[in-house]
C-alpha positions as CSV (number, residue, x, y, z in Angstrom):
1,M,57.3,117.5,84.4
2,L,59.2,119.2,81.6
3,I,60.3,122.7,82.5
4,R,60.7,125.0,79.5
5,T,63.0,128.0,79.6
6,N,63.7,130.6,76.9
7,R,67.1,131.4,75.6
8,R,67.5,134.5,77.9
9,D,66.6,132.5,81.0
10,F,68.9,129.7,80.0
11,L,71.8,132.1,79.6
12,K,71.1,133.7,83.0
13,L,71.1,130.2,84.6
14,L,74.3,129.4,82.8
15,G,76.0,132.6,83.9
16,A,74.9,132.0,87.5
17,A,76.3,128.5,87.5
18,A,79.6,129.7,86.1
19,G,79.7,132.5,88.7
20,A,79.1,130.0,91.5
21,A,81.8,127.7,90.2
22,F,84.4,130.4,90.3
23,A,82.9,132.4,93.2
24,P,85.7,134.0,95.3
25,L,85.9,133.0,98.9
26,R,84.6,135.4,101.5
27,S,86.3,136.8,104.6
28,W,90.0,136.9,103.5
29,P,91.7,139.6,105.4
30,A,92.1,142.9,103.6
31,L,95.6,143.9,102.5
32,A,96.1,146.5,105.2
33,E,94.5,144.6,108.0
34,E,96.3,141.5,109.0
35,P,98.8,138.9,107.6
36,F,97.6,136.4,105.0
37,R,97.7,133.0,106.8
38,F,99.2,130.2,104.7
39,L,99.1,126.6,106.1
40,V,101.0,123.7,104.6
41,I,99.8,120.2,105.3
42,G,100.9,116.8,103.9
43,D,103.7,114.4,103.2
44,S,107.3,114.5,101.8
45,L,106.2,116.0,98.4
46,I,104.9,119.2,99.9
47,W,107.5,119.2,102.7
48,G,110.2,119.2,100.0
49,Q,112.3,116.1,100.9
50,G,116.0,116.8,100.6
51,L,115.5,120.5,99.6
52,L,116.9,123.5,101.3
53,E,114.2,125.8,102.7
54,K,114.7,128.4,99.9
55,D,114.0,125.8,97.2
56,K,110.8,124.2,98.7
57,F,107.8,125.0,96.5
58,Y,105.8,126.2,99.5
59,S,108.6,128.7,100.2
60,L,108.5,129.8,96.6
61,T,104.8,130.1,96.8
62,A,105.0,132.1,100.1
63,D,107.6,134.5,98.5
64,W,105.3,135.0,95.5
65,L,102.3,135.8,97.9
66,R,104.5,138.3,99.7
67,T,105.8,140.1,96.7
68,Q,103.7,139.6,93.6
69,A,100.4,137.9,94.0
70,W,98.5,141.1,94.9
71,G,100.6,143.5,92.9
72,R,102.1,145.0,96.0
73,P,103.9,143.6,99.1
74,R,101.9,141.7,101.6
75,E,102.6,140.2,105.0
76,V,102.2,136.4,104.9
77,D,102.2,134.1,107.9
78,V,103.4,130.6,106.9
79,K,102.7,127.6,109.1
80,V,104.2,124.3,108.0
81,K,103.0,121.1,109.6
82,A,103.9,118.8,106.7
83,H,106.7,116.2,107.1
84,S,108.1,113.3,105.3
85,G,106.1,110.1,105.5
86,S,102.9,111.5,106.9
87,T,99.7,109.5,106.3
88,I,96.3,111.1,106.0
89,K,95.0,109.4,109.2
90,F,96.9,107.7,112.0
91,H,96.9,104.0,111.0
92,E,95.3,101.8,113.6
93,D,98.3,99.4,114.2
94,E,100.7,102.3,114.8
95,A,98.2,104.2,116.9
96,A,97.7,101.1,119.1
97,K,101.5,100.8,119.7
98,Y,101.7,104.5,120.4
99,K,98.9,104.3,123.0
100,K,100.6,101.3,124.6
101,A,103.8,103.2,124.9
102,G,102.0,106.2,126.4
103,R,103.1,108.4,123.6
104,D,101.1,111.2,122.0
105,E,100.9,111.3,118.2
106,T,102.6,114.7,118.2
107,Y,105.8,113.3,119.5
108,Y,108.5,115.2,117.6
109,Y,110.7,113.8,114.9
110,K,112.6,115.9,112.4
111,P,110.6,116.4,109.3
112,E,113.1,114.7,107.0
113,V,112.7,111.4,109.0
114,N,109.9,109.6,107.1
115,V,107.5,108.4,109.8
116,A,103.8,108.4,109.4
117,F,103.0,110.5,112.4
118,P,101.8,113.1,113.1
119,S,99.1,112.3,110.5
120,M,97.6,115.0,108.3
121,W,94.5,114.9,110.4
122,K,96.6,115.7,113.5
123,Q,98.5,118.4,111.5
124,V,95.2,120.2,110.9
125,E,94.2,119.8,114.5
126,V,97.4,121.2,115.9
127,A,97.4,124.1,113.5
128,A,93.8,124.9,114.5
129,G,94.8,125.0,118.1
130,E,97.6,127.4,117.4
131,Y,95.3,129.7,115.3
132,K,92.7,129.6,118.0
133,K,95.2,130.5,120.6
134,A,96.3,133.4,118.5
135,G,92.7,134.6,118.2
136,V,92.4,134.2,114.4
137,P,89.8,132.1,112.4
138,G,92.2,129.7,110.8
139,A,94.2,129.8,107.6
140,D,93.3,131.7,104.4
141,L,95.1,129.3,102.1
142,I,95.8,125.6,102.8
143,M,98.1,123.8,100.4
144,L,98.3,120.0,100.8
145,T,99.3,116.7,99.4
146,G,98.2,113.3,100.5
147,G,97.6,109.7,99.6
148,I,100.8,108.1,98.4
149,T,102.3,107.4,101.8
150,D,99.2,105.5,102.9
151,I,99.9,103.1,100.0
152,S,103.7,103.3,99.8
153,V,105.8,103.6,96.6
154,S,107.1,100.0,97.1
155,K,103.5,98.6,96.9
156,L,102.6,100.8,94.0
157,L,105.6,99.7,91.9
158,N,105.6,96.1,93.1
159,P,106.0,94.2,89.8
160,F,104.8,90.9,91.4
161,G,101.4,92.4,92.3
162,N,98.2,92.4,90.3
163,P,97.7,95.8,88.5
164,K,94.0,95.7,89.4
165,E,94.8,96.2,93.0
166,I,96.0,99.8,92.5
167,A,92.8,101.6,91.7
168,P,91.0,100.5,94.9
169,W,93.9,101.7,97.0
170,V,94.0,105.0,95.3
171,Q,90.3,105.5,95.6
172,K,90.4,104.8,99.3
173,Y,93.1,107.4,100.0
174,C,93.0,109.9,97.2
175,L,89.2,110.2,97.1
176,D,87.6,108.9,100.3
177,Q,90.1,109.9,102.9
178,M,91.2,113.0,101.0
179,S,87.5,114.1,101.0
180,D,87.4,113.5,104.7
181,L,90.5,115.6,105.2
182,L,89.2,118.5,103.2
183,D,86.0,118.5,105.2
184,Y,87.9,118.4,108.5
185,A,90.3,121.2,107.3
186,H,87.2,123.3,106.4
187,E,85.7,122.7,109.8
188,N,88.8,124.3,111.4
189,N,89.5,126.8,108.7
190,P,86.1,128.0,107.3
191,N,87.5,130.7,105.1
192,A,90.4,128.8,103.5
193,L,91.0,128.1,99.9
194,M,92.3,124.5,99.6
195,A,95.0,123.8,97.0
196,V,95.4,120.1,96.5
197,I,98.7,119.3,94.8
198,G,99.0,116.3,92.5
199,Y,101.7,113.7,92.3
200,F,104.0,112.9,89.4
201,P,104.9,109.7,87.4
202,I,107.5,107.8,89.5
203,I,109.3,105.9,86.7
204,S,108.9,105.7,82.9
205,P,110.5,104.2,79.8
206,Q,112.9,107.2,80.1
207,S,114.3,105.8,83.4
208,P,117.4,103.7,82.6
209,G,117.2,100.1,83.7
210,G,120.7,100.0,85.1
211,K,120.1,103.0,87.4
212,L,116.7,101.7,88.5
213,F,118.1,98.3,89.3
214,N,120.9,99.9,91.3
215,G,118.4,101.9,93.3
216,W,116.3,98.8,93.9
217,L,119.3,96.9,95.1
218,E,120.3,99.8,97.3
219,S,116.7,100.0,98.8
220,L,117.1,96.3,99.7
221,N,120.4,97.1,101.4
222,V,122.3,94.7,99.1
223,P,126.0,95.0,100.0
224,G,128.0,97.2,97.7
225,F,130.4,94.4,96.5
226,V,127.4,92.3,95.4
227,K,125.7,94.9,93.2
228,P,128.2,94.8,90.3
229,L,127.7,91.0,90.2
230,L,124.0,91.4,89.7
231,N,123.7,94.7,87.8
232,N,125.6,94.1,84.6
233,G,124.7,93.8,80.9
234,L,124.4,90.0,81.1
235,L,122.3,89.4,84.2
236,R,120.3,92.6,84.4
237,P,118.1,91.8,81.3
238,L,117.4,88.4,82.8
239,L,116.7,89.6,86.3
240,F,115.1,93.0,85.8
241,S,113.9,93.8,82.3
242,R,110.4,92.3,82.6
243,L,110.0,93.5,86.1
244,R,110.9,97.1,85.0
245,K,108.1,97.0,82.3
246,K,105.6,95.9,84.9
247,A,106.7,98.6,87.4
248,I,106.4,101.2,84.6
249,A,102.9,100.1,83.8
250,R,101.9,100.3,87.5
251,S,103.4,103.8,87.7
252,R,101.1,104.9,84.9
253,I,98.1,103.4,86.6
254,W,99.1,105.3,89.8
255,I,99.4,108.7,88.2
256,D,96.2,108.3,86.1
257,E,94.1,107.1,89.1
258,S,95.6,109.6,91.6
259,N,94.9,112.5,89.3
260,K,91.4,111.3,88.7
261,Y,90.5,110.8,92.3
262,L,92.2,113.8,93.8
263,A,90.4,116.0,91.3
264,L,87.1,114.2,92.2
265,A,87.8,114.9,95.9
266,V,88.1,118.6,95.1
267,D,84.9,118.5,93.0
268,R,83.0,116.8,95.8
269,Y,84.2,119.4,98.3
270,N,83.3,122.3,96.0
271,A,79.8,120.8,95.4
272,K,79.1,120.9,99.1
273,G,79.8,124.6,99.3
274,G,78.3,125.8,96.1
275,G,81.5,127.6,95.0
276,R,85.1,127.2,94.1
277,R,86.5,126.6,97.6
278,A,89.3,124.2,96.5
279,V,91.4,123.6,93.4
280,F,93.4,120.6,92.1
281,I,96.8,121.5,90.7
282,K,98.1,118.8,88.5
283,S,101.8,118.1,88.6
284,P,103.9,119.8,86.0
285,L,106.3,116.9,85.9
286,T,105.9,114.3,83.2
287,E,107.4,111.0,82.2
288,D,110.3,112.9,80.7
289,N,111.2,114.0,84.3
290,T,110.9,110.7,86.2
291,V,113.5,108.9,88.3
292,E,116.9,108.9,86.7
293,A,115.6,110.0,83.3
294,P,118.0,112.2,81.2
295,N,115.7,115.2,81.8
296,T,114.7,114.3,85.4
297,K,113.7,117.0,87.8
298,L,114.0,114.6,90.7
299,F,117.0,113.9,93.0
300,R,119.3,111.1,91.7
301,M,121.1,108.4,93.6
302,K,124.9,108.3,93.3
303,G,126.7,105.2,92.3
304,N,127.8,104.6,95.9
305,G,124.2,104.6,97.2
306,D,124.3,108.2,98.5
307,V,121.7,110.7,97.3
308,E,122.7,113.9,95.7
309,D,120.4,116.1,97.9
310,P,122.1,118.6,100.2
311,L,120.5,117.1,103.3
312,F,121.7,113.5,102.8
313,D,124.4,113.4,105.5
314,E,122.2,115.1,108.1
315,R,119.2,113.0,107.3
316,T,121.3,109.8,107.5
317,K,122.3,110.6,111.1
318,D,118.8,111.6,112.1
319,C,117.3,108.4,110.6
320,D,119.8,106.2,112.4
321,T,119.1,107.7,115.8
322,S,115.4,108.5,115.5
323,L,114.3,105.1,114.1
324,A,116.3,103.2,116.7
325,E,114.6,105.2,119.4
326,L,111.2,104.7,117.8
327,K,111.7,100.9,117.7
328,R,113.0,100.8,121.2
329,S,110.2,102.9,122.7
330,T,107.2,101.7,120.7
331,G,108.1,98.6,118.8
332,I,107.3,100.3,115.5
333,K,109.9,99.4,112.9
334,Y,110.9,101.5,109.9
335,P,113.6,100.5,107.4
336,V,116.6,102.8,108.2
337,K,118.0,102.5,104.7
338,L,114.8,103.7,103.1
339,C,114.8,106.7,105.4
340,E,118.4,107.6,104.5
341,I,117.7,107.5,100.8
342,A,114.2,109.0,101.0
343,A,115.0,112.0,98.8
344,V,115.5,109.8,95.7
345,G,112.6,110.4,93.4
346,H,111.6,113.7,95.0
347,P,111.6,117.0,93.2
348,D,115.1,118.7,93.0
349,P,115.3,122.5,92.9
350,A,114.2,122.5,89.2
351,G,111.3,120.2,90.0
352,A,110.2,122.4,92.9
353,H,110.4,125.5,90.8
354,A,108.2,123.9,88.2
355,Y,105.6,123.0,90.9
356,A,105.7,126.6,92.2
357,E,105.0,128.0,88.7
358,A,102.1,125.6,88.3
359,I,100.7,126.7,91.7
360,Q,101.1,130.4,90.9
361,A,99.4,130.0,87.6
362,T,96.4,128.4,89.2
363,L,96.1,130.7,92.2
364,A,96.8,134.0,90.4
365,P,93.3,134.5,88.9
366,I,91.6,133.5,92.1
367,I,93.7,136.0,94.1
368,R,93.1,138.7,91.4
369,S,89.3,138.2,91.9
370,R,89.6,139.2,95.5
371,P,89.4,142.8,96.7
């Protein structure tokens, strides 16, 4: 049956639809009543691998909420559950080894040590328990990242793999499991606005081959005296040039697919609630800012294999002791070298500030729409 509407009715329907799409969330606490509760969930990107606390983009966002977002000071309670390496859900193989060892998923490792547990699912659960104990109905704002650690950067950039394998991986984690995570977070935080943060291109044509090759050799733990024999103007083009091009192509597939599926996960979540309960915030970093590019906004690797971030020395010690203990206690093995250099390719202070600005630009009109 064809339903006819006149122009006035059509405009009313259009206006109602637009209003629903940008409808402000209900039940945020009034300015004078109680603190604004800000929960941070996710992996090393949102944790701020290698950054000092003052430079992490969740810290910059919290400072903005406290001082500027409402046009006057406001108390903000920040709860950070994110850590390096976290996956969306606890992977079955590691969960089985933890169970056999009699260990709970919440067993503590320092957040700079990139292990998959606690998962983001568990992060939400633990935070919910703390909010319940405090007698509050959960977070008002949840900022999260997720998806890349479930796949791993090494798999995404693997130049020997089939490029067609990437999209299904990204769909599984950045759409299907991210959708599950948003639903679970909502169950435990019914009044929260969800801010899903996007990833950035990993490498690009602006990433110099020599530095990329040096980083690759370092990740493989190739002895220092061997690297100059392999990474030189004669051998590098033969060994690495073609592989570099393939890895760059895979990086582009990753960023296009992850942006698409994370945005779709947000759209799905919003469609269930009939309003704008979540936003996707695309990364402000571009191919000009990728690993080792002249204008990079990511931490670089030094020529000796160290990383320029201020936490490198501390993280190196923690990785050595924590991963040895993990292997001894559960049989789960993580490469120590990759843990030590984990800050490479993560936003440096300039990159984190760029993220914070993008987050503020997206959240500001939503916050202004609230009483």
